C-alpha positions as CSV (number, residue, x, y, z in Angstrom):
1,X,3.8,22.2,-14.3
2,X,6.9,22.5,-12.1
3,X,9.3,25.3,-13.0
4,X,12.8,23.9,-12.8
5,X,14.4,27.4,-12.7
6,X,12.7,28.0,-9.4
7,X,13.8,24.6,-8.1
8,X,17.3,25.4,-9.2
9,X,17.3,28.4,-7.0
10,X,15.9,26.4,-4.1
11,X,18.6,23.7,-4.6
12,X,21.3,26.3,-4.8
13,X,20.1,27.9,-1.5
14,X,19.7,24.6,0.3
15,X,22.7,24.0,2.7
16,X,23.3,20.5,1.3
17,X,24.1,21.8,-2.1
18,X,25.5,25.2,-1.0
19,X,28.1,26.5,-3.5
20,X,27.5,23.8,-6.2
21,X,28.5,24.8,-9.7
22,X,25.6,26.4,-11.6
23,X,25.9,23.8,-14.4
24,X,25.5,21.0,-11.9
25,X,22.6,22.8,-10.2
26,X,20.8,22.9,-13.5
27,X,21.2,19.1,-13.9
28,X,19.9,18.5,-10.4
29,X,16.9,20.8,-11.0
30,X,16.0,18.7,-14.1
31,X,15.5,15.7,-11.7
32,X,13.6,17.7,-9.0
33,X,9.9,18.2,-8.1
34,X,8.1,19.8,-5.1
35,X,6.4,17.5,-2.7
36,X,4.3,17.8,0.5
37,X,3.8,15.2,3.2
38,X,1.0,15.5,5.8
39,X,1.8,14.9,9.5
40,X,1.7,11.1,10.3
41,X,2.1,10.0,6.7
42,X,5.2,8.0,5.6
43,X,7.5,9.5,3.1
44,X,8.9,5.9,2.5
45,X,8.9,2.5,4.2
46,X,11.8,0.1,4.9
47,X,12.2,-2.4,2.0
48,X,10.3,-0.3,-0.6
49,X,12.1,0.9,-3.7
50,X,14.2,3.9,-3.0
51,X,13.2,6.1,-5.9
52,X,14.0,9.6,-4.5
53,X,16.0,11.5,-2.0
54,X,14.7,14.7,-0.4
55,X,15.8,18.2,0.5
56,X,13.7,19.4,3.5
57,X,12.4,22.9,3.1
58,X,9.9,23.0,6.0
59,X,8.8,20.4,8.6
60,X,10.2,17.5,10.5
61,X,10.8,13.8,9.5
62,X,11.4,10.9,11.9
63,X,13.8,8.3,10.6
64,X,12.6,5.1,12.3
65,X,13.6,1.4,12.6
66,X,11.3,-1.3,13.9
67,X,12.1,-3.8,16.6
68,X,9.9,-6.9,17.4
69,X,7.2,-6.2,20.0
70,X,8.2,-2.5,20.4
71,X,7.0,0.8,19.1
72,X,9.2,2.2,16.2
73,X,12.6,3.5,17.4
74,X,13.4,7.0,16.2
75,X,17.0,6.9,15.0
76,X,17.0,10.6,14.1
77,X,14.7,13.5,13.6
78,X,15.5,15.4,10.4
79,X,14.5,19.1,10.1
80,X,14.4,22.0,7.7
81,X,17.6,22.4,5.6
82,X,18.6,18.8,6.0
83,X,18.2,15.8,3.6
84,X,16.4,12.5,3.8
85,X,17.4,9.3,2.0
86,X,20.6,7.7,0.9
87,X,19.4,4.2,0.0
88,X,18.9,5.4,-3.6
89,X,22.7,5.3,-4.0
90,X,23.2,1.7,-2.9
91,X,22.0,-1.3,-4.9
92,X,19.4,-2.9,-4.6
93,X,18.0,0.6,-4.1
94,X,15.6,-0.3,-1.2
95,X,15.0,1.9,1.8
96,X,16.9,0.9,4.9
97,X,14.6,2.8,7.3
98,X,11.1,4.3,7.5
99,X,10.6,8.0,7.3
100,X,7.5,9.5,8.8
101,X,6.4,13.2,8.8
102,X,6.0,14.5,12.3
103,X,4.3,17.6,11.0
104,X,3.3,19.0,7.6
105,X,6.5,18.8,5.6
106,X,7.5,20.4,2.3
107,X,10.4,18.9,0.3
108,X,12.2,18.9,-3.0
109,X,12.2,15.3,-4.3
110,X,15.0,14.3,-6.6
111,X,14.3,11.4,-8.8
112,X,16.9,8.7,-8.2
113,X,16.8,7.0,-11.6
114,X,17.2,10.4,-13.3
115,X,20.0,11.4,-11.0
116,X,21.9,8.1,-11.1
117,X,21.9,8.3,-14.9
118,X,23.1,11.9,-14.9
119,X,25.8,11.0,-12.4
120,X,27.1,8.2,-14.6
121,X,27.2,10.5,-17.6
122,X,29.0,13.3,-15.7
123,X,31.8,12.3,-13.3
124,X,32.0,15.8,-11.8
125,X,28.3,15.7,-10.8
126,X,28.8,12.1,-9.5
127,X,31.7,13.2,-7.4
128,X,29.9,16.3,-6.0
129,X,26.8,14.3,-5.0
130,X,28.9,11.4,-3.4
131,X,31.1,13.9,-1.6
132,X,28.1,15.5,0.0
133,X,26.4,12.2,0.8
134,X,29.2,10.2,2.5
135,X,29.1,12.3,5.7
136,X,25.3,12.0,5.8
137,X,25.5,8.2,5.5
138,X,28.2,8.0,8.1
139,X,26.2,10.1,10.5
140,X,22.9,8.2,10.0
141,X,24.7,4.8,10.5
142,X,26.4,6.1,13.7
143,X,23.0,7.4,15.0
144,X,21.5,4.0,14.4
145,X,24.4,2.2,16.1
146,X,23.9,4.4,19.2
147,X,20.2,3.7,19.3
148,X,20.8,0.0,19.0
149,X,23.4,0.1,21.8
150,X,20.9,2.1,23.9
151,X,18.2,-0.5,23.2
152,X,20.1,-3.8,23.4
153,X,23.2,-2.9,25.4
154,X,23.8,-3.9,29.0
155,X,21.5,-2.3,31.5
156,X,23.0,0.7,33.4
157,X,25.2,-0.4,36.3
158,X,25.8,-3.9,34.8
159,X,29.5,-3.1,34.5
160,X,31.8,-4.6,31.9
161,X,31.2,-5.7,28.4
162,X,29.0,-8.6,27.3
């Protein structure tokens, strides 16, 4: 059995939720479980249902996209004290990327259905979660844009815009 009081402490200490109100932390802990992912295993795959988001406690996750006839492109490497997953916030709640463990990784998984329901019931919680997620979403999209430009942009020295 997972002890939510211990998870509440972990959530409170994680930088993503640093300083969150104790009442809101308790709500988050009610949706949380510990999880472990072995090196090389996928945490989630693009197009699959986005049923969780994750607080990284230890380890490293590669956020990847696939291009035809190429190996996966690592958009970003997420490490300890960061988060993984924002697709759970946006209908149709499907992962926009793959996430693969680069080493043994320990996480706190927050159940998306549980959390969305609680966010709808409590506007303060909804605001706090969204306020913390918007910069993450913007950063990940910008990282993806830069990777795509690097991959498909004009070759170095080509000069000018296409």
